[in-house]
C-alpha positions in Angstrom: -189.9 137.0 -173.9 -186.9 134.8 -174.7 -185.3 135.3 -171.3 -188.2 133.7 -169.3 -188.7 131.0 -172.1 -184.8 130.3 -171.6 -185.5 130.0 -167.8 -188.2 127.7 -168.3 -186.0 125.4 -170.5 -183.6 125.4 -168.0 -185.9 124.3 -165.2 -187.2 121.6 -167.6 -183.5 120.3 -168.0 -183.0 120.3 -164.2 -186.3 118.7 -163.6 -185.4 115.6 -166.1 -182.5 115.0 -163.7 -184.5 115.1 -160.5 -186.8 112.3 -161.0 -188.2 112.1 -157.6 -190.1 115.2 -158.5 -192.5 113.0 -160.5 -195.0 110.3 -159.3 -197.4 108.6 -161.5 -200.8 107.8 -160.0 -202.6 106.3 -163.3 -202.0 105.7 -166.7 -202.4 103.3 -169.8 -199.9 102.0 -172.0 -200.2 99.7 -175.1 -197.2 97.5 -175.5 -196.2 95.6 -178.8 -195.3 92.2 -177.4 -193.8 89.6 -179.6 -197.4 88.0 -180.5 -199.8 90.8 -179.9 -200.3 94.1 -178.6 -201.3 94.4 -175.0 -202.9 97.1 -172.8 -201.1 97.7 -169.4 -202.6 99.9 -166.9 -201.5 101.3 -163.3 -204.0 102.5 -161.0 -204.2 103.2 -157.3 -200.6 101.4 -156.9 -201.6 98.3 -158.8 -200.7 97.0 -162.3 -203.0 95.2 -164.8 -202.4 93.8 -168.1 -204.9 92.2 -170.5 -202.4 89.3 -171.4 -203.2 85.7 -170.4 -200.0 85.4 -168.5 -201.0 88.2 -166.3 -204.6 86.8 -165.8 -203.2 83.7 -164.5 -200.0 84.8 -162.5 -200.7 88.4 -161.7 -197.5 89.5 -163.3 -195.9 89.8 -166.8 -193.2 90.6 -168.9 -195.0 93.9 -170.3 -195.9 95.4 -166.9 -192.3 94.4 -165.5 -190.6 96.1 -168.5 -192.6 99.3 -167.8 -191.8 99.3 -164.2 -188.2 99.1 -165.1 -188.7 101.9 -167.6 -190.4 104.2 -165.2 -188.7 103.2 -161.9 -189.5 104.8 -158.7 -191.9 107.4 -160.7 -194.3 104.8 -160.3 -195.2 104.1 -156.4 -196.4 100.5 -156.7 -197.9 98.9 -153.7 -196.0 95.7 -154.6 -193.3 95.6 -157.4 -193.0 92.8 -159.8 -189.7 92.3 -158.4 -191.2 91.8 -155.0 -193.9 89.6 -156.2 -191.2 87.3 -158.2 -189.1 87.1 -155.0 -192.1 86.4 -152.8 -193.3 83.4 -154.9 -189.9 81.9 -156.1 -187.5 83.1 -153.2 -185.4 84.3 -156.2 -184.6 88.2 -156.8 -184.8 89.7 -160.4 -181.5 90.6 -161.6 
C-alpha cells in the first residue's frame, strides 16, 4: 500500500518538473484587480476578460498576468505578448 503511494508521490514530483506534460484547453479564473474582481476565461486558444479594457482593446493586465503564470501550458492562438508587439512594435519585457 505505502510503497505504491510513495511511487505516486515520486511520479507527481517528477511531473511538476516536466510542465510540458500539461496543456490547458479551457478554464475560468477570478482575478482580484486593484479596483474590482474580474473573470478571465480561456477557451479554444483564446482569452476573454470581463473588464472594460479588454472589451475595448482585446487584451488586459488580468489575462497577461495569467498567461505569464501559466506559461507554455496554455496553447493560445496568439499570446498577449504577440498582440502587444503587433499593435505597438514593442516587445514585452
